[in-house]
C-alpha positions in Angstrom: 118.2 93.5 70.4 120.9 96.0 69.6 120.0 98.3 72.6 120.0 95.3 74.9 123.6 94.3 73.8 124.9 97.7 74.2 123.3 97.9 77.7 124.9 94.7 78.7 128.5 95.7 77.4 128.0 99.2 79.5 127.1 97.5 82.7 129.8 94.9 82.5 132.3 97.4 81.7 131.6 99.6 84.8 134.7 99.2 86.7 135.3 101.4 89.9 138.2 102.0 92.0 138.5 101.3 95.7 136.1 103.6 97.6 138.7 105.4 99.6 141.1 108.4 99.4 143.8 106.2 97.9 145.3 107.4 94.7 144.2 105.5 91.5 147.8 104.8 90.7 148.4 103.0 94.0 150.2 99.5 93.7 147.8 97.2 95.7 149.2 94.3 97.6 146.9 91.2 97.6 149.2 89.0 99.5 148.7 87.7 103.0 150.1 89.7 105.8 153.6 88.5 106.9 152.4 87.8 110.5 149.2 86.6 112.1 146.5 89.3 112.4 143.5 88.9 114.7 140.2 89.4 112.9 136.6 89.3 114.4 133.5 88.8 112.1 130.1 90.1 113.3 127.4 88.1 111.5 124.3 85.8 111.8 123.8 82.7 109.6 124.6 84.0 106.2 128.0 84.8 107.7 128.1 81.5 109.6 127.5 79.6 106.2 130.2 81.7 104.6 132.7 80.8 107.4 131.9 77.1 107.5 134.2 74.4 106.3 132.7 72.8 103.3 130.3 75.6 102.6 131.9 79.0 102.1 135.2 78.1 103.3 135.9 81.7 104.5 137.1 80.8 107.8 139.8 78.3 106.7 140.9 80.6 103.7 141.3 83.4 106.2 143.5 81.1 108.2 145.4 80.3 105.2 146.1 84.1 104.7 147.4 84.5 108.4 144.2 85.8 109.9 143.4 84.3 113.4 139.5 84.4 113.1 137.0 84.8 115.9 133.3 85.6 115.3 130.1 86.6 117.0 126.6 85.2 116.5 123.2 85.1 118.1 123.4 85.5 122.0 127.0 86.9 121.7 128.2 89.7 124.1 127.0 92.2 126.7 123.2 92.5 126.7 123.3 89.8 123.9 124.2 92.5 121.4 125.0 89.8 118.9 121.3 89.3 118.4 121.1 92.6 116.8 122.9 93.1 113.4 120.4 94.9 111.3 121.4 98.2 109.8 119.7 100.4 112.4 121.4 98.2 115.2 124.8 99.3 114.2 124.1 102.5 116.1 123.6 100.6 119.3 127.0 98.9 118.5 129.0 102.0 117.7 127.0 105.0 118.5 125.5 104.4 121.8 126.2 105.1 125.6 127.2 101.2 125.6 129.6 101.3 122.8 132.7 101.2 125.1 131.3 98.1 126.8 130.4 96.4 123.5 133.7 97.3 121.8 135.8 96.1 124.8 134.1 92.7 124.4 134.5 92.6 120.8 138.2 93.8 120.6 139.0 90.9 123.1 136.7 88.2 121.7 138.8 85.2 120.7 136.2 82.4 120.6 134.5 80.7 117.8 130.6 80.7 117.0 130.7 78.9 113.9 132.1 75.8 112.3 135.5 76.6 110.7 139.0 75.2 111.2 141.5 77.4 112.9 145.1 76.3 112.3 146.9 79.5 113.7 147.8 79.8 117.2 146.3 82.8 119.1 148.9 85.6 118.6 147.4 87.4 121.5 146.3 91.2 122.0 143.1 92.5 120.6 141.4 92.0 117.4 142.8 94.3 114.8 140.2 93.9 112.0 136.5 94.3 112.7 134.3 92.7 109.9 130.6 93.3 110.2 127.6 92.4 108.2 123.9 92.6 108.1 121.8 89.9 106.7 119.7 89.7 103.6 116.3 91.2 105.0 118.5 94.5 105.2 118.3 94.5 101.2 114.5 95.2 101.6 115.0 99.0 101.9 112.1 101.3 101.6 112.2 104.7 99.8 113.6 105.4 96.6 117.0 104.7 95.1 118.1 108.5 95.0 117.0 109.4 98.5 119.6 111.4 100.5 120.8 110.5 104.0 118.0 110.9 106.5 118.1 112.0 110.3 117.3 108.8 112.0 118.0 105.0 111.6 115.6 102.9 109.8 115.5 100.3 107.1 115.1 102.7 104.1 117.6 104.1 101.8 117.8 107.5 103.6 117.9 105.7 107.0 120.7 103.3 106.1 122.7 106.2 104.7 122.2 108.0 108.0 123.4 105.2 110.0 126.7 104.6 108.0 127.2 108.3 108.0 127.0 108.3 111.9 129.5 105.3 112.1 132.2 107.4 110.8 132.0 109.5 113.8 133.3 106.4 115.8 135.6 104.9 113.2 137.5 108.0 113.0 138.3 107.8 116.7 139.9 104.3 116.4 142.5 104.5 113.7 144.1 101.5 115.4 141.4 99.2 114.1 140.4 98.3 110.5 136.7 98.2 109.9 135.3 96.3 107.0 131.8 96.8 106.0 130.4 93.9 104.1 126.9 94.7 102.3 124.0 92.7 102.9 123.3 89.9 100.5 120.5 90.3 98.0 117.0 89.0 98.1 115.3 86.8 95.6 112.3 89.3 95.7 112.7 92.1 93.2 110.2 94.3 95.2 112.9 96.8 96.6 116.0 95.4 94.5 116.7 98.8 92.9 116.9 100.4 96.3 119.3 97.8 97.5 121.5 98.3 94.5 121.5 102.1 94.8 122.3 102.0 98.5 125.2 99.5 98.0 126.6 101.3 95.2 126.6 104.5 97.3 128.5 102.6 99.9 131.2 101.4 97.7 131.7 104.8 95.5 130.3 107.5 97.5 130.0 107.0 101.3 133.5 107.9 102.3 134.0 110.6 99.5 130.8 112.4 100.6 132.2 112.5 104.3 135.4 113.6 103.2 136.8 110.5 105.1 140.5 110.3 104.1 141.7 107.8 106.8 142.5 104.3 105.6 140.7 102.3 108.5 137.4 101.9 106.8 136.7 99.8 103.6 133.8 98.1 101.9 133.3 94.8 100.3 130.1 94.5 98.2 129.0 91.1 99.1 125.7 92.0 97.6 127.0 92.7 94.3 129.1 89.5 94.1 126.0 87.5 94.6 123.7 89.1 91.9 125.2 87.3 88.9 128.3 85.5 87.7 129.1 88.5 85.7 129.0 90.7 88.9 132.3 91.1 90.9 134.3 93.0 93.6 137.5 91.8 93.3 141.3 92.5 92.6 142.1 91.7 89.1 145.4 92.6 86.9 146.4 95.3 89.2 143.1 97.0 89.7 140.0 96.7 92.2 136.9 96.1 90.1 133.4 96.7 91.1 131.6 95.2 88.2 127.9 95.5 88.2 125.9 92.8 86.3 122.4 92.9 84.9 120.2 92.1 87.9 119.7 93.3 91.2 118.5 90.0 93.0 120.0 87.0 94.3 121.8 84.8 91.7 122.9 82.0 94.0 119.9 81.2 96.1 120.0 78.0 98.3 116.1 77.4 98.2 115.7 80.6 100.1 117.5 83.9 100.3 120.6 82.5 101.9 123.5 82.5 99.5 124.3 79.0 98.0 127.6 77.1 98.5 128.6 78.3 95.0 127.9 81.9 95.9 129.7 81.9 99.2 132.8 80.4 97.9 132.8 83.1 95.0 132.6 85.5 97.7 135.4 84.2 99.6 137.7 84.1 96.5 136.9 87.7 95.8 137.0 88.9 99.4 140.3 87.7 100.8 142.6 89.4 98.1 140.6 92.7 98.8 141.1 92.2 102.6 144.7 91.9 102.2 144.8 95.1 100.1 142.7 97.0 102.6 144.9 95.5 105.5 148.3 96.7 103.9 146.8 100.1 103.1 145.7 100.5 106.6 148.8 99.2 108.3 151.0 101.8 106.4 149.3 104.5 108.5 147.9 102.8 111.6 148.9 104.1 114.9 149.5 102.1 118.1 146.4 103.1 119.8 142.9 105.1 119.4 143.1 108.6 118.9 141.5 109.6 122.3 138.1 110.7 123.4 135.1 109.1 121.9 132.3 111.2 120.3 129.2 111.6 122.3 126.5 108.9 121.5 124.1 109.8 118.7 121.0 111.8 119.5 122.4 112.6 123.1 124.0 116.0 123.0 122.0 118.4 124.9 119.3 116.0 125.8 118.2 116.0 129.4 117.6 112.6 130.8 116.1 111.8 134.2 118.0 109.8 136.6 116.4 106.7 138.3 113.8 107.9 141.0 113.8 111.4 139.6 110.9 113.4 138.1 110.9 114.6 134.5 108.4 116.4 132.4 107.5 114.8 129.1 106.5 116.1 125.7 102.8 115.9 126.7 103.5 118.2 129.8 102.3 115.5 132.2 104.7 114.7 135.2 106.3 111.3 134.8 107.1 109.3 137.7 110.0 107.2 138.4 110.6 104.1 136.2 107.9 101.4 136.9 105.5 103.6 138.6 102.3 104.7 137.6 102.5 107.8 135.3 105.9 106.9 134.1 106.6 107.0 130.4 107.1 103.8 128.5 107.6 105.6 125.3 106.4 108.9 124.0 108.0 108.5 120.5 109.7 111.8 120.7 113.0 110.7 119.9 115.5 107.9 121.0 114.9 104.5 122.4 113.5 103.8 125.9 116.3 103.1 128.3 117.6 99.4 128.4 116.1 98.9 124.9 117.2 99.0 121.2 113.8 100.7 120.4 110.9 99.4 118.6 111.8 97.0 115.8 109.7 95.3 113.1 109.5 91.5 112.5 107.6 89.6 109.8 107.2 86.2 108.5 110.2 86.3 106.2 109.0 83.3 104.2 106.2 85.3 102.6 105.5 88.6 101.1 104.7 90.2 104.4 106.2 93.7 105.0 106.2 95.8 108.2 107.4 99.4 108.7 107.6 100.3 112.5 109.1 103.6 113.5 108.6 106.9 115.2 107.7 109.5 112.7 106.2 113.1 112.5 102.9 113.7 110.8 100.2 112.3 113.0 101.0 112.8 116.6 98.5 112.7 119.4 100.9 115.0 121.4 104.4 116.3 120.8 105.9 115.8 117.3 106.0 112.2 116.5 103.9 109.0 117.0 104.8 105.2 116.3 103.5 104.1 112.9 102.9 100.6 112.0 102.7 100.5 108.1 102.0 96.8 107.4 101.0 94.3 104.2 100.4 91.0 105.9 100.2 88.0 103.6 97.4 85.7 104.1 98.0 83.3 106.9 101.0 85.2 108.1 102.0 87.7 110.7 104.0 90.9 111.4 104.9 92.5 114.7 106.5 95.7 116.1 108.3 95.0 119.4 110.1 96.7 122.3 112.4 94.4 124.1 114.3 95.2 127.3 117.8 94.0 128.2 116.7 92.8 131.6 113.5 92.2 133.5 111.3 95.4 134.5 109.5 95.6 137.7 106.3 97.3 136.9 104.3 95.8 139.7 103.7 99.2 141.4 101.4 100.0 138.2 98.1 98.3 137.5 98.5 98.4 133.7 99.2 100.6 130.8 97.6 103.4 128.8 98.1 104.7 125.2 96.2 106.5 122.3 95.8 105.0 119.0 94.7 106.1 115.5 93.9 103.9 112.6 93.6 104.0 108.9 90.7 102.0 108.8 87.9 100.8 111.1 87.4 96.9 112.0 91.2 96.1 112.0 92.4 93.7 114.7 95.5 94.5 116.5 97.1 92.5 119.2 99.1 94.1 122.2 101.4 91.6 123.6 103.3 91.6 126.9 106.2 89.2 127.7 107.3 88.1 131.0 110.0 85.7 132.6 113.5 85.5 131.7 115.5 85.5 128.4 115.9 81.7 128.7 112.2 80.9 129.2 109.4 83.4 128.8 105.6 83.5 128.5 103.5 85.5 126.0 100.3 87.3 126.9 97.9 89.2 124.5 94.9 91.3 124.5 93.2 92.0 121.0 91.8 95.3 120.0 89.3 96.2 117.1 89.9 99.6 115.7 86.7 101.6 116.1 85.3 104.2 113.6 86.2 107.3 115.7 90.0 106.1 115.5 90.0 106.8 111.9 89.2 110.5 112.3 90.8 111.0 115.8 92.6 109.4 118.6 91.0 106.9 121.0 92.4 106.3 124.4 93.1 102.8 125.9 93.6 101.9 129.3 94.5 98.2 129.8 94.9 96.6 133.2 97.3 93.6 133.7 94.4 91.4 134.2 93.1 92.1 130.8 96.0 90.2 129.2 95.8 86.4 129.0 98.1 83.6 127.7 98.5 82.9 124.2 96.7 80.0 122.7 100.0 78.2 121.5 101.8 78.2 124.9 101.3 76.1 128.0 99.9 79.1 129.9 96.9 79.4 127.2 94.1 81.5 128.8 95.7 82.2 132.1 95.7 85.9 133.4 99.0 87.9 133.2 100.6 88.2 136.5 104.3 88.8 135.6 104.3 92.8 135.8 107.3 92.2 138.1 109.3 90.5 135.7 108.4 92.0 132.3 110.7 91.8 129.4 109.1 93.2 126.4 106.0 94.5 124.5 104.6 94.1 121.1 101.8 95.2 118.7 101.0 92.2 116.3 99.1 91.8 113.1 97.6 88.6 111.9 95.1 87.6 109.1 91.8 85.9 109.1 91.9 82.5 107.2 93.3 82.9 103.7 92.8 86.7 103.9 95.6 89.3 103.5 95.6 92.2 106.0 97.2 95.6 105.3 96.8 99.1 106.6 98.3 101.6 109.0 98.1 102.0 112.8 99.4 104.8 115.0 100.2 104.7 118.7 101.2 107.5 121.0 101.9 108.4 124.6 102.3 104.9 126.1 102.5 105.3 129.8 102.1 103.0 132.9 98.9 103.4 134.8 97.0 102.8 137.9 93.5 101.4 138.2 92.2 105.1 138.5 94.3 106.3 135.4 91.8 107.6 132.8 93.4 109.1 129.6 92.7 112.8 128.8 90.5 113.8 126.0 92.0 113.5 122.6 93.8 116.8 121.5 95.8 116.5 118.4 93.0 115.2 116.2 89.3 116.1 116.9 87.2 112.9 117.8 84.9 111.6 120.4 86.6 109.1 122.6 85.0 105.6 122.0 85.1 102.5 124.1 87.6 100.0 123.1 86.2 96.9 121.4 87.7 93.8 122.5 87.7 90.9 120.1 87.3 87.2 120.8 90.7 85.6 120.5 89.2 82.9 118.4 88.3 85.5 115.9 91.8 86.7 115.7 94.1 83.9 114.9 97.4 84.2 116.9 100.7 84.5 115.3 101.7 81.3 113.4 103.8 79.0 115.4 107.4 78.8 114.3 108.9 76.1 112.1 110.0 73.2 114.1 113.1 73.8 116.1 116.1 71.7 115.5 118.7 70.9 118.1 122.3 71.5 117.3 125.2 71.0 119.6 122.7 71.2 122.6 121.3 74.6 121.5 118.2 75.6 119.9 118.3 76.2 115.9 116.2 79.2 115.0 115.2 81.3 112.1 116.9 84.6 111.0 116.4 87.7 113.4 116.5 91.4 112.8 114.5 93.2 110.4 112.6 90.2 109.1 113.4 88.2 112.4 112.4 85.6 114.6 108.7 85.1 115.3 108.1 86.8 118.7 106.8 83.6 120.1 110.5 82.3 120.0 112.4 82.9 123.1 115.6 83.5 121.0 114.4 86.9 119.9 114.9 87.9 123.6 118.3 89.8 124.4 120.7 87.5 126.0 119.3 84.2 124.9 122.4 81.9 123.7 121.5 80.2 120.5 123.1 78.6 117.6 121.8 78.1 114.1 121.7 75.1 111.7 123.1 76.0 108.4 120.2 76.4 105.8 116.9 77.7 105.6 116.4 78.4 109.3 119.1 80.8 109.4 120.1 84.3 108.5 
């Protein structure tokens, strides 16, 4: 009992100063700005709840503090970039070839995508303050609490640290903008709660210091910490900025699910706004009138040789790759970077269950080159998980007859569904082909060659059983895992060298791992239940209300997961 008491006192008394280069004797100003300041908030449904009048009241309180607030949400922006707000997605926002396009739209956004009152007149000009936040699935970080920054973006402690370190390369070029990082809210589950705590503490206390970032245009608000307990705070109090860590790492203000409750959201509003004012005055004291100049090259691109449309390039396998959409063209060889026009392969899971899915290109078991795509999954009974690649527009692959790839499995007898999606972002059709992993795939790599006619419409859509004919308007691919009734499904599955193919294409013999190629075993679709259909969609303002997206995102059977689909969300369980 005595030890427990002393631990409690130690944790509650952990008060940290603002994570910046500001000296500890600085006098902070928590008062509202003297003139209207334009602010834009990048978020999904947790942020929408936070902004909403009568829920979190953030929008109206920001207005009361002289901020003219605009926001983004699902469906916003060029290539519907607003759909993608997970930690790895910030690379696309701030560190990609499309960054200038996205930022131009963001800096000039003055619309509302949430229900909050704006009493201020638009002062004109660009948004000066950029607030951005990922949602609660991003608190489910893999790895270990002490993992150092990694070398690529993923939902792990090291991958998240890598992303935020990369963002500073853009922020330093934009000293005329104030960037506010709002940490992802906590989960009810304690599975990876220690990782979430460690990562967010790193953001608040170490991120800027480790990078020797002395500029005043970046700050952090620990939304996560505020929502982990009544005794947990990130606030201005008696002349100091307090970062007080409580005695738990999970959600203390749930609303029936992982979304923060009204009480938690209002607590966050109360603590955030004085800090925002402090951050604003600190930045404004040294802010220039414009950006510093030339932007840094996008992440991962320096020195890379990329083929122009219609040209010929030699891939990692040594095979000559044709023009995009032609037989022999690479869809993905998983050797680094995202395929053109995509945000890369992303993991989706049934967020209402304990299902987990890791989906990323990694070294260790390649068929060729240095990396392959790994699906590391644990699907709860009667649940689902997918690893998907979506394009920003339709792909014309009609000159090819199908696709080829190699797979390697951790266990024989596992069923993996290969999905293709066709149509438009507003209305699409899903087609599937089911594969059962054969014994040879456990010790080696097995080639697969699928023709378009092998895919058939999924059972839960109007096109059920119909052959796939949409190769001229293809918008995405996915690898899906389901379960047999009342039975969980876990394992690992690797894919490499995914190419477009002609009817005459036959994959080469396996090279990286010794094995005898085996015929692909096709499973009756009735033996492999399709992905559960989504919860009933509710109409709100003439748009479709959908569940959370991103790392634990929308079921792929929903059109809203597709880039460019305009949606709105109903506050509550169906939101993020």
